[in-house]
N, C-alpha and C positions, 0 to 999 in steps of 0.2 A: 541658688541665688547670689547675685553679686553683692558686694559690700562697698562701702565708702567710709574711709577713715581720716582723721584730721591729723597732720603731721607738722612738726615744728622743725626748722632747720636753722642751726646757728650761724650767724653771718659774722664776718670779721669787724662790722661796725658796732658790735655790741647789741644787735637786735636779733631777733628771731622771724624768719619768713614763714608763712603759714601755708600748707600744700593739702590737697586732696588726694589721697591715693585710692585707686580702684582696684577691685580684685574680683573677677578677672579684668584685664584691660578692655576698656569701651572702644567702640568704633567711632571716630570722630565724624560727625555727619557732614563737616565742611571738607576735610582732607581726604575722607575715606580710608584713614589709617588707624591701627590700634594705638591707644594712648593710655599710659598706666598712671600718669599724675597730672594734675593741673594746679598751678600756682594761683593763688587767691589774691596776690598782690596786697596782702594785709601783713602787718608787722606788729611785733610785741617787743617791749623793752625786756631784755634779758635779765637785768636787775634794776627794776624800778628804783629811782632814787628819791621820788616824792610822791605825794598824794595824786597829783594830776597824772603822772606815769602810771600809777598803779589803776587809776580809773579808765585810763586809755586802754590798758591791757584787758580789763575786765570786759569793757563794752566792744573791744575788737574781738576778743575771744567768744563773746556771744554771737556776734556777727557771723564768725566763721563757723561756729556749731551750727547756727541755723541754716547756713549755706550747705553745709554737710549733710543736715537732714532733709532738706529739699533734694539735693542730689539722689540721696538714698530711695526717696519717694519716687523720683524719675526713673530709677533703674527698676523698681517694682513695677511702675506703670508699664515700661517697655516689655516687661516679661508677660503681661497681660495685653500687649497690643496696643496701649494707650501711649499717644503721643502728647507731650506737654504742650501748652499754649504757646510757650515761648518759641519752641522749636517749629510749631506750625505757622508761626508769624516771621521766621527768620528772613533775612535778606537773600533772595535767590541770586542777586548780583553777587554778593559777597560769597556765596557758595561756588557761583561760577569762577570768581577770582582764585579761590583757594584749589578748586579742582584744576584750573589752568595751571597754577604754580606748581602742584604737585604731578602734573603730567607732562609738563613741557620739558623736552629733552635738549632742545637747541633753539636758536633764534629763528630758525625758518620752519619751525613746525606748525605755525598758524594758530597756536592758541591764545597767544598774546592779541593778535589783531582780531581774531574771533570774539574776543572778550571786548575789545575797543568798539566793534560795530555793533554789538548788543548794547553796550551803554550808549552809544550814539543814537540807537533806536529807542530805548526804554528808559534812559536816566540812570543815575547812579545807584539807586536804592529800590529796586523792584522787590516786592514782598512775595513770599510763596503763595498767598491765598489771590494774588492778582494773576497768577498763571492759568491760562485757559486754553482751549483749542483755537479760539478766535485770535488770540494773542500771538500763538505760534504761527498761524496763517498769515496774520498781519506782518510778522517779523520776516517770514519767508518773502512776501511781496516786496518787502522793504529791500531785501538784499537783491532780489531780481531786478529791481529798479536800476540797479548799478551805481549805488551812492559811492562817492570817493571822499574818504576822510583822512587820507594819508597826507603826509606833507606835500606830496606832488598834486594831490587832488584829482588824480585820475580815477575815473569810474571803474569798479571792479568788474571782471568778466564773469559769465555765468559759472564756470568751473570753479572760480574762486569762491562764488556764492555758495556753491555745493559744499565745499570744505568748510566755511564758517558756519553753515547751518547744521553740517553734521556734528561740530563741536557743541552747538547749543543742544541738540538732541542727546547727545552724550550725557550732558549735564542734567537734562530731564530725567533720563534713565537713572542717573545717580541719585536725585532725590526721592525718586518713587520706590527705587529699591530700599531706600532707608525709611520708607513709609512717612515721610515728610509731606507728600501730596497724595490725595485719595484717588486720583486717576493715572492711568499709564499714559500721558501725553506722548511719550517717545513711540508708542505703538500707534496712537491715534492720528498723529500728523505724518503724512508721508515726506520722504527727503525730497530734494530737490534732485531731478533726474539731470546726470551730466551731459553736456553737449558732446556729440561724437567728434572727437578731434583727430587730426593727422598725427599719428604717433611715428614721428620720424626715426628710420632705421636704416641699416646697411644691408645691402646685399652681400652674399658670400664672396663675391668677386670684389666689392668695394671695401669690405672689411680688411681682405687679403691685401689689397693694393694700399689701403691706410697703413697697414701695419708694416709695409715694405717702404713707406714714404718717410723720409728723415724729417724729424721735427724740432723746433727750438728748444724743447725741454723733453729730455728722456724720461723724467720723473712723471710729467703729466701724461705723457704718451703711453708709458707702461702702465699707469694707474687705469687709464681708459682701456687699453687692451685687456688688462686683467679683468675689468668689469664685464667686457664682451665675452670673455672666456668663463666667466663664473655666474653672470647675472646678477652680481652684488651691487647695491645702490651706493650713491656717493657716501651717505652717512655711515655705511658699513666699510667700504673701502678706505676712507680717510681715517678711521678709528681703529682698524685691525692691528694686533700687535704680534711679534713673532712668537709669543708664548702660545698663540692660538693657531698656529700652524703645526700640525702633526703628521706623523707617517713618513714613508720613504717614497722613492721613485717607483711609480706605478700604483701607489695607494695613498697619496696625499689627501689630506682633509683638514678643514678649519672648523674649530668649535668656539662659537661666539654667540652673542645675543644680539638679535637684529635691532637696529636703531629705531625702526618705524613701529615694529609690531611688538618688540620687547620680548620675543620668543627666543628661547635657547635653541640654537640649531647646530647641527653636524653635517657638513656639506663636503662631499668629495669634490677635489679639483684635479684637473689635469696637470701633467708635468710641464706642459707648455706653458700655463698659468703661472706655476711656481717659478718657471725660469725668468719671467718678468720680473720676480723681486730682487735678483742679484744675490750677493752673499748674505749669508744668515748673519743677523746682528744679536744683540742681547735680547732676552725674553720680554723685557719691558720696552723695547724700542718698537716705534710704529713700522709697519710694513713699507709705507710710503710717507716718510717724514717730510714736512714743509709743505705739503699740498695746501693750496689756498684757492677756494671757489672763485674768489673774485677775479682771479687770473685765467679762468678757463674759457670765457667767451672769445677773447682775442685769439688765445691759443688754438681752439678749435677752428675758428675762422681761417687763420694762416695755414694751419696744417691741412685742412681739407681742401683749400684752394690749391695748395701745392700738389696734392693727390688728384686735383682735377674733379672733386666731388662738391657738388654746389646743392647741398641740402643743410637745412638748419640743425645742424648736429650738436647736441649737448651731451652732457656726461651721462644723463639718463638715457639717451638713444642707445648706448651700449648694452644697456639692461634689456631694451626692446629688441635689439639685434640678438642678443643671446636666446631670448625666448622664441622668437619667430624662426630663427635658423634651426633651432632644437626641433620645433614642430615640422619645419620643411624636411628635415633630415630623418624624419619618422619616429622620433621619440614621443611617446604617448603623452596626453595632455596631463595625466595624473602625475606621471613623473616630473614633468616640467613646472607642475604646480609645486611639488615639493621642493625642487631645485631653487624656485624663485622664493620660497618660504611663505606662499599665500595661505592664508587661513581659509580661504573659500576658492572652490573651483572656479566660481563665476569670475573671480578677477582674472584667472588664467584664460577664460573663454574669449576675452578681448583679444588676445594674440591669435587664438585661433580663428577669430574672424578675418584678422589681417591676413593670415595665410590662405584662407578661403578666397579673399579678394584677390590675392596674388594668383592664385591658380585660375581664376575666372579671367583676369587678364591675360594669363598666358595661353588659355584656351581661345580667346578671342583674337589673338594674333593670326591663327591660321584661319583664312576666310575663304569662303567660295564665291566666286563672282558669278551672279545670275544674269546668263545671256538672254536678252529680251528677244522676243520672236522678231525675226528679221527674214528678209528674203534672200536666198543664195544667188549665186551667180547664174545658175540655171533658171532663175525666175521662180522656183518653188519655195514656198514658205518654210522656213526651219521649225522644228517642233519646239514649243515654248519649255521652259523649265530645264534647258540644258546646262550643266554646271562645269566650269573649268577651275580646277584647283591650282592656285599659284602658291609658290613659296620661294622667298627670296628673288622675286620678280622673274622667275623661270617658269615657263609653262610646262607643267608636268604631265598634262594629258587633255585631250579633247575629245568630243563626240561628233 
């Protein structure tokens, strides 16, 4: 069973700060991280100089000892599955804020905005007992209504609502796993289904042509081509260091932690991809130093226009290109899933659907013309259902 002890720490101000030390460390229900000690923000006079300071020390120490005893009882309660009344009535909004802070890896990973939209819906202090399946569904409908609380006031799109609701459900799972709520609301409420979107990507011919087309920035061009040859996201390409590139020609690989999934990865990459990196730099240097996401939109517009490609190409399009071309070239979906770093095969099946659609479109290009029943020059009616196969506007056969 765990224990809680009261500790004093001398300060340079001539006072002592009081702490509670936990053994073993406890799991902070707000941050989800292990924590060994907690400051009580209570202070004693190290050498009390008068009766008033001695009384202060006595009462403060009594308060600290009382809190220490309460925390010891809470540990014992948790051992038997008993959650304190204080924890049961904690602020879900504050827990959401703490989880958001601990999981947010960059300014564009949606955690901060996900929290802001939840606060806009529920207020600044929604308590755990107020959570219910009805509230969860109500929040879902709120997001689907397309509210716009950003500084531009633009309504959010459905797929943005999908992302924000997923953050909310992740916090629901967090509080349930820590036994702060009695029902698994995460499992009870369905996620918002994403809208099928057109995932812009390049064909093999377009990818080759784009690689052959000069661009205003070799840095951004090489980073994009590198993504197309490896399937790596912007968050990974922009943060890779030379120390993460290993191997020799014919057996290069990168060892890194994916920015989105936080999974440790070892990924083989081709010599062509490595050639896009230029001369090897110091281990601590970035593979692509100086990349700025804000400059990509105008760069891609000008580069694609120069190449005669009129698609809405973004940096992520090169990841889509890698995935679909691998499948089209015969790489099995399980291998592609591993190369993309997907946790679930379902995520990779999206690209398989795109490839299937491409195959259907290719099959549809070969058309048979149905020659309707008509009279011939001899006055006799031709048999119905006679087909003529055309290819490149050249008649290949008749009956």
